[in-house]
Each structure stands twice: as C-alpha cells, then as structure tokens.
C-alpha positions as a Python dict, from the first residue, in 0.01 Angstrom:
ca = {
    (1, 'X'): (0, 0, 0),
    (2, 'X'): (-16, -403, -84),
    (3, 'X'): (299, -570, -2),
    (4, 'X'): (514, -677, -230),
    (5, 'X'): (501, -1075, -291),
    (6, 'X'): (774, -1248, -142),
    (7, 'X'): (1034, -1434, -380),
    (8, 'X'): (1201, -1618, -52),
    (9, 'X'): (1068, -1642, 292),
    (10, 'X'): (1166, -1831, 618),
    (11, 'X'): (885, -1929, 820),
    (12, 'X'): (975, -2041, 1175),
    (13, 'X'): (1288, -2144, 1090),
    (14, 'X'): (1529, -2298, 1369),
    (15, 'X'): (1868, -2463, 1262),
    (16, 'X'): (2203, -2538, 1502),
    (17, 'X'): (2502, -2666, 1462),
    (18, 'X'): (2511, -2963, 1681),
    (19, 'X'): (2407, -2834, 2030),
    (20, 'X'): (2493, -2443, 1917),
    (21, 'X'): (2146, -2284, 1824),
    (22, 'X'): (2195, -2036, 1545),
    (23, 'X'): (1819, -1969, 1447),
    (24, 'X'): (1555, -1965, 1686),
    (25, 'X'): (1213, -1981, 1514),
    (26, 'X'): (1295, -1768, 1242),
    (27, 'X'): (1062, -1559, 1025),
    (28, 'X'): (1140, -1340, 754),
    (29, 'X'): (1057, -1231, 388),
    (30, 'X'): (1286, -1097, 83),
    (31, 'X'): (1034, -929, -153),
    (32, 'X'): (1034, -979, -523),
    (33, 'X'): (1246, -718, -707),
    (34, 'X'): (1371, -562, -445),
    (35, 'X'): (1725, -551, -271),
    (36, 'X'): (1764, -674, 99),
    (37, 'X'): (2039, -646, 334),
    (38, 'X'): (2066, -923, 574),
    (39, 'X'): (2275, -745, 881),
    (40, 'X'): (2393, -758, 1235),
    (41, 'X'): (2628, -903, 1489),
    (42, 'X'): (2888, -1134, 1377),
    (43, 'X'): (2749, -1498, 1467),
    (44, 'X'): (2373, -1381, 1409),
    (45, 'X'): (2316, -1622, 1155),
    (46, 'X'): (2322, -1456, 827),
    (47, 'X'): (2551, -1668, 646),
    (48, 'X'): (2365, -1931, 767),
    (49, 'X'): (2015, -1792, 598),
    (50, 'X'): (2177, -1788, 256),
    (51, 'X'): (2337, -2125, 313),
    (52, 'X'): (1953, -2264, 391),
    (53, 'X'): (1795, -2096, 87),
    (54, 'X'): (2077, -2229, -120),
    (55, 'X'): (1997, -2589, 20),
    (56, 'X'): (2352, -2622, 150),
    (57, 'X'): (2202, -2687, 499),
    (58, 'X'): (1860, -2813, 578),
    (59, 'X'): (1627, -2645, 887),
    (60, 'X'): (1538, -2872, 1192),
    (61, 'X'): (1253, -2698, 1179),
    (62, 'X'): (1042, -2466, 977),
    (63, 'X'): (989, -2400, 592),
    (64, 'X'): (1273, -2243, 372),
    (65, 'X'): (1059, -2089, 61),
    (66, 'X'): (1202, -2010, -290),
    (67, 'X'): (886, -1914, -526),
    (68, 'X'): (624, -2162, -269),
    (69, 'X'): (881, -2427, -299),
    (70, 'X'): (994, -2571, 22),
    (71, 'X'): (1383, -2602, -13),
    (72, 'X'): (1447, -2821, 237),
    (73, 'X'): (1206, -3092, 104),
    (74, 'X'): (1356, -3117, -236),
    (75, 'X'): (1496, -3406, -390),
    (76, 'X'): (1834, -3332, -560),
    (77, 'X'): (1738, -3346, -892),
    (78, 'X'): (1479, -3081, -795),
    (79, 'X'): (1708, -2876, -566),
    (80, 'X'): (1990, -2833, -854),
    (81, 'X'): (1670, -2720, -1082),
    (82, 'X'): (1623, -2418, -814),
    (83, 'X'): (1986, -2369, -770),
    (84, 'X'): (2011, -2270, -1136),
    (85, 'X'): (1722, -2010, -1087),
    (86, 'X'): (1999, -1845, -809),
    (87, 'X'): (2324, -1679, -828),
    (88, 'X'): (2619, -1650, -551),
    (89, 'X'): (2875, -1410, -492),
    (90, 'X'): (3077, -1576, -224),
    (91, 'X'): (3286, -1341, -9),
    (92, 'X'): (3636, -1229, -171),
    (93, 'X'): (3510, -1393, -506),
    (94, 'X'): (3593, -1731, -478),
    (95, 'X'): (3748, -1738, -828),
    (96, 'X'): (3899, -2033, -973),
    (97, 'X'): (4258, -1957, -949),
    (98, 'X'): (4369, -2180, -1256),
    (99, 'X'): (4084, -2055, -1527),
    (100, 'X'): (4122, -1703, -1675),
    (101, 'X'): (3849, -1464, -1638),
    (102, 'X'): (3659, -1580, -1926),
    (103, 'X'): (3641, -1947, -1825),
    (104, 'X'): (3547, -1837, -1448),
    (105, 'X'): (3260, -1666, -1626),
    (106, 'X'): (3192, -1934, -1871),
    (107, 'X'): (3244, -2235, -1609),
    (108, 'X'): (2822, -2243, -1488),
    (109, 'X'): (2730, -2221, -1886),
    (110, 'X'): (2907, -2533, -1966),
    (111, 'X'): (2793, -2713, -1665),
    (112, 'X'): (2413, -2592, -1709),
    (113, 'X'): (2354, -2537, -2034),
    (114, 'X'): (2408, -2690, -2394),
    (115, 'X'): (2512, -2372, -2573),
    (116, 'X'): (2762, -2375, -2846),
    (117, 'X'): (3136, -2228, -2799),
    (118, 'X'): (3010, -1938, -3001),
    (119, 'X'): (2697, -1861, -2785),
    (120, 'X'): (2898, -1888, -2483),
    (121, 'X'): (3128, -1690, -2624),
    (122, 'X'): (2924, -1390, -2694),
    (123, 'X'): (2717, -1468, -2329),
    (124, 'X'): (3004, -1416, -2138),
    (125, 'X'): (3126, -1132, -2288),
    (126, 'X'): (2779, -934, -2264),
    (127, 'X'): (2798, -1047, -1856),
    (128, 'X'): (3183, -910, -1863),
    (129, 'X'): (3085, -621, -2051),
    (130, 'X'): (2796, -532, -1753),
    (131, 'X'): (3082, -545, -1482),
    (132, 'X'): (3359, -305, -1742),
    (133, 'X'): (3576, -607, -1805),
    (134, 'X'): (3501, -724, -2126),
    (135, 'X'): (3876, -615, -2160),
    (136, 'X'): (4020, -879, -1883),
    (137, 'X'): (3890, -1161, -2048),
    (138, 'X'): (4178, -1327, -2082),
    (139, 'X'): (4358, -1215, -1737),
    (140, 'X'): (4440, -1486, -1485),
    (141, 'X'): (4276, -1397, -1118),
    (142, 'X'): (4619, -1377, -1037),
    (143, 'X'): (4664, -1060, -1242),
    (144, 'X'): (4388, -874, -1131),
    (145, 'X'): (4317, -658, -829),
    (146, 'X'): (4043, -798, -552),
    (147, 'X'): (3791, -526, -655),
    (148, 'X'): (3854, -683, -1022),
    (149, 'X'): (3799, -1048, -890),
    (150, 'X'): (3479, -903, -702),
    (151, 'X'): (3332, -772, -1036),
    (152, 'X'): (3435, -1092, -1207),
    (153, 'X'): (3240, -1321, -934),
    (154, 'X'): (2932, -1111, -1034),
    (155, 'X'): (2971, -1197, -1404),
    (156, 'X'): (2967, -1524, -1304),
    (157, 'X'): (2671, -1498, -1039),
    (158, 'X'): (2461, -1331, -1339),
    (159, 'X'): (2581, -1556, -1616),
    (160, 'X'): (2251, -1814, -1641),
    (161, 'X'): (2037, -1475, -1591),
    (162, 'X'): (1926, -1616, -1251),
    (163, 'X'): (1630, -1473, -1039),
    (164, 'X'): (1770, -1421, -700),
    (165, 'X'): (2148, -1317, -624),
    (166, 'X'): (2300, -1356, -288),
    (167, 'X'): (2600, -1167, -224),
    (168, 'X'): (2822, -1288, 137),
    (169, 'X'): (3000, -1004, 218),
    (170, 'X'): (3075, -850, -81),
    (171, 'X'): (3228, -520, 20),
    (172, 'X'): (3482, -674, 238),
    (173, 'X'): (3849, -561, 215),
    (174, 'X'): (3778, -328, -86),
    (175, 'X'): (3907, 9, -129),
    (176, 'X'): (3631, 275, -144),
    (177, 'X'): (3673, 321, -507),
    (178, 'X'): (3637, -46, -574),
    (179, 'X'): (3313, -41, -293),
    (180, 'X'): (3158, 212, -458),
    (181, 'X'): (3178, 50, -804),
    (182, 'X'): (3067, -280, -655),
    (183, 'X'): (2750, -97, -479),
    (184, 'X'): (2670, 65, -771),
    (185, 'X'): (2652, -256, -1006),
    (186, 'X'): (2447, -387, -774),
    (187, 'X'): (2180, -153, -770),
    (188, 'X'): (2203, -114, -1156),
    (189, 'X'): (2209, -505, -1232),
    (190, 'X'): (1935, -550, -956),
    (191, 'X'): (1716, -307, -1163),
    (192, 'X'): (1789, -363, -1517),
    (193, 'X'): (1762, -758, -1501),
    (194, 'X'): (1460, -759, -1249),
    (195, 'X'): (1642, -937, -992),
    (196, 'X'): (1618, -1001, -634),
    (197, 'X'): (1907, -945, -437),
    (198, 'X'): (1968, -1047, -66),
    (199, 'X'): (2312, -866, 27),
    (200, 'X'): (2498, -995, 402),
    (201, 'X'): (2717, -708, 477),
    (202, 'X'): (2837, -535, 773),
    (203, 'X'): (2953, -209, 567),
    (204, 'X'): (2681, 37, 756),
    (205, 'X'): (2688, 291, 473),
    (206, 'X'): (2718, 154, 177),
    (207, 'X'): (2449, -110, 248),
    (208, 'X'): (2194, 157, 405),
    (209, 'X'): (2233, 350, 93),
    (210, 'X'): (2186, 73, -159),
    (211, 'X'): (1919, -163, -10),
    (212, 'X'): (1540, -146, -15),
    (213, 'X'): (1479, -315, 262),
    (214, 'X'): (1700, -388, 567),
    (215, 'X'): (1659, -687, 801),
    (216, 'X'): (1894, -688, 1148),
    (217, 'X'): (1916, -1037, 1317),
    (218, 'X'): (2005, -1053, 1666),
    (219, 'X'): (2087, -1372, 1828),
    (220, 'X'): (1887, -1585, 1564),
    (221, 'X'): (1557, -1375, 1530),
    (222, 'X'): (1448, -1072, 1365),
    (223, 'X'): (1561, -799, 1590),
    (224, 'X'): (1401, -508, 1317),
    (225, 'X'): (1345, -475, 1011),
    (226, 'X'): (1197, -219, 742),
    (227, 'X'): (1331, 44, 510),
    (228, 'X'): (1672, 191, 614),
    (229, 'X'): (1508, 486, 803),
    (230, 'X'): (1293, 279, 1005),
    (231, 'X'): (1556, 45, 1093),
    (232, 'X'): (1818, 344, 1174),
    (233, 'X'): (1499, 501, 1401),
    (234, 'X'): (1445, 151, 1586),
    (235, 'X'): (1469, 195, 1966),
    (236, 'X'): (1540, -163, 2009),
    (237, 'X'): (1874, -203, 2212),
    (238, 'X'): (2060, -430, 1996),
    (239, 'X'): (1955, -248, 1684),
    (240, 'X'): (2071, 79, 1819),
    (241, 'X'): (2402, -61, 1940),
    (242, 'X'): (2462, -190, 1580),
    (243, 'X'): (2369, 92, 1363),
    (244, 'X'): (2575, 334, 1601),
    (245, 'X'): (2912, 85, 1617),
    (246, 'X'): (2872, 118, 2032),
    (247, 'X'): (3114, -132, 2192),
    (248, 'X'): (2846, -188, 2505),
    (249, 'X'): (2504, -308, 2451),
    (250, 'X'): (2317, -666, 2439),
    (251, 'X'): (2602, -808, 2228),
    (252, 'X'): (2848, -847, 2502),
    (253, 'X'): (3224, -830, 2443),
    (254, 'X'): (3328, -1126, 2616),
    (255, 'X'): (3226, -1477, 2409),
    (256, 'X'): (3020, -1728, 2712),
    (257, 'X'): (3247, -1919, 2936),
    (258, 'X'): (3306, -1994, 3290),
    (259, 'X'): (3271, -1741, 3564),
    (260, 'X'): (3569, -1558, 3590),
    (261, 'X'): (3652, -1659, 3981),
    (262, 'X'): (3658, -2046, 3816),
    (263, 'X'): (3918, -1962, 3578),
    (264, 'X'): (4137, -1701, 3823),
    (265, 'X'): (4031, -1811, 4171),
    (266, 'X'): (4216, -1956, 4446),
    (267, 'X'): (4303, -2294, 4256),
    (268, 'X'): (4671, -2134, 4214),
    (269, 'X'): (4873, -2374, 3972),
    (270, 'X'): (4586, -2573, 3809),
    (271, 'X'): (4603, -2666, 3473),
    (272, 'X'): (4302, -2539, 3221),
}
C-alpha cells in the first residue's frame, strides 16, 4: 500500500531552550487527511513540535516542512500566509474573555478577510452550528461551561477553513460527556472538511480511539509510531511504561539533580 503523502514533516530537527535540549535530531511525518496523535511523557517536546509547525519557534537544526515549505525559513509575510492555512485549539480554549461567543469566532475572519458583516455572520453561525452552539452566540465566555468553551474555540479554529488543525490537550479538564463530544467533533470535522489534525493529548483511551496514526515521543526523539494497535503492541520500554501508566520505567520519578549524598551528607547546617 502506498504511503499517504505528508502535509507536515520534521526532518532531523534539533531544538533547545538555552542549554536544555528538547528535541534531538527528530524526524516525523503527519499524513495528510488523517488524525495524528502526538503523545509521550510530560516535557518530551510535544507542544514544542506544535510551536515549530506554527512558526512560533524556529529549530536550531533541521527542517520543519508544511506542504513542502520550510516554515523556519519563511519571512514574516510568507509565515502569516502559511498560518492562515492552520487552525489552533489551545489548551482550555483561550477565548477572549471580553468578547461574546459570536465575536470570538468572528475574530479571525475580521482579522484576515475582507468579508462583509453579513457574510461574516453567516460563516460564524455555520461554524457554531457545526459544534452545536449556534444558540449560544450572544453569551460571554464566563457564561458557558468549560466543555462549551472548548467547542467555541474549535469553531474559531475552523473559521478560516484551514487545512491543518493543531490541538493542544483538547480533553484536559473535561467531564466524560464533554470529552466524548469533543472527541467526536474532532473526528467528524476532520473527515467532513478534509482536514489534517495533530492532537497532543495524555488521555490514552480517547486518543487511541480517535487517532489514525500515533507518535510517542521519548526524550526528544520518536520512541514509537504507527496505528494505535501497533503502538499498544510496542515492546519499547518507554512506550510500555507510558501506555500502561506504570510509575517505574525509563521515565524517572526524580527530576535530575545533585547526588543525594551532596544534599543530605555530612554537611549539616549548610545552606542550599
């Protein structure tokens, strides 16, 4: 079977925050038209990958390709043009608290298009209808639940009909009903609109049920990738620890620090 073409591809990417290396020679592909889950232990670089794709950060080495364009090499005008082809659902929604539900979804349309108010109204109501919240158009973010806020943010993310949507922890803090609704919307919108989706999540059950392709990041590298079934069957120790929620394994409990003898040794009374 032929390999599905990639909309996003990272080639030998290395990225650091100062001296702290987050990604080491990382290569991965995001198949076009699929839902790809990016998973792994906290601090493994998942959100950093989203920032590199969106151009908020630039890799020190390697290429970050969106539709064969190297995002890290684009000038400001070209980068903004590429970003208009992307949607982003931030963790907890990140709605503008002083704008109504309607105006939150209208915001990217007012910023990036010359559509008339009448056309903006129609587009906003269609997007809100797609997430089941057309009737909530006049409410403020403080008047809706966390699950509803996530759906409004999703309507805003699809307002410009992007090719790629990135989701940063879309299930965090949701009750089971809201979580199931959000997962179903991600799947339905991806298929109905012909989107490509990248999903960062720690919710194993919901994500493995939803995703076509799963990538597990280790310490800045790909530990495993494939279908959910293939990843679940991986014998890699880190992947085994992650998918089985084991406290002991390659991911340590203690953050790296001085040897215990240095901190608790015979230097009594020494100040840290």
